[in-house]
C-alpha positions in Angstrom: -3.7 -7.0 -8.5 -0.3 -5.4 -9.8 2.7 -5.4 -7.3 3.8 -1.9 -6.5 6.8 -2.4 -4.3 8.4 -5.0 -2.0 10.7 -4.4 0.9 11.5 -6.3 4.0 9.5 -9.1 3.0 6.4 -7.1 2.4 4.5 -7.0 -0.7 2.6 -3.7 -1.8 -0.6 -4.2 -4.3 -3.1 -1.9 -5.4 -6.3 -3.0 -7.0 -7.4 -2.2 -10.7 -10.9 -0.9 -10.1 -10.0 2.3 -8.5 -12.7 4.9 -7.6 -15.1 1.6 -7.5 -13.2 0.1 -4.9 -13.8 2.6 -1.7 -11.0 5.1 -0.7 -7.7 5.1 -2.2 -5.9 2.3 -0.4 -3.0 -0.4 -0.8 -2.9 -4.3 0.1 0.2 -4.9 1.9 1.2 -9.0 2.3 3.6 -9.8 5.0 4.4 -13.6 5.5 0.9 -15.3 6.5 -0.3 -11.5 7.7 -2.1 -9.1 5.4 -3.5 -5.5 5.8 -5.4 -2.6 3.9 -3.9 0.8 4.4 -5.2 4.0 3.8 -3.1 6.0 1.1 -4.2 9.4 2.6 -3.4 8.7 6.1 -1.1 5.5 6.2 -3.1 4.0 8.9 -4.2 0.3 8.7 -8.3 0.0 7.5 -8.1 -3.6 8.4 -5.9 -6.9 8.8 -3.3 -8.4 10.9 -0.1 -6.7 10.5 2.6 -6.9 13.2 3.0 -3.4 14.7 6.9 -3.3 13.4 5.4 -3.8 9.6 2.6 -1.6 10.6 5.0 1.2 11.0 7.3 0.7 8.3 4.3 0.7 5.7 2.7 3.6 7.2 6.1 5.6 6.9 6.3 4.1 2.8 2.9 5.1 2.3 3.2 8.5 3.7 6.4 9.0 1.6 5.0 7.8 -1.9 1.4 9.3 -1.1 1.3 11.3 -4.1 2.5 8.7 -6.0 0.1 6.2 -5.0 -2.8 8.7 -5.3 -1.7 9.5 -9.0 -1.7 5.6 -9.7 -5.1 5.3 -8.1 -6.6 7.9 -10.2 -4.9 6.9 -13.6 -4.9 3.3 -12.9 -1.5 3.7 -14.4 0.7 1.3 -12.2 4.5 1.5 -11.6 7.2 0.1 -9.4 7.9 2.5 -6.3 11.5 2.4 -4.5 11.5 0.5 -1.3 11.5 1.6 2.5 15.4 2.1 3.1 
């Protein structure tokens, strides 16, 4: 699972399976917590991320939604800038 961003202790990854792996989403690891986030809405689908981390990842996901969707469709991954 390629790492596409790191910021504020969070690691953002995306699986390689694309459409075969459900709706477009990312995986976020934050210490011992983890979450799955919908790329379209920025909302957490499952996991136990703290609220502050959820807010930051939602903001970041929505800011990079088009790029994330393109990566999901093409399976061509690259690093994205962190949340500032």
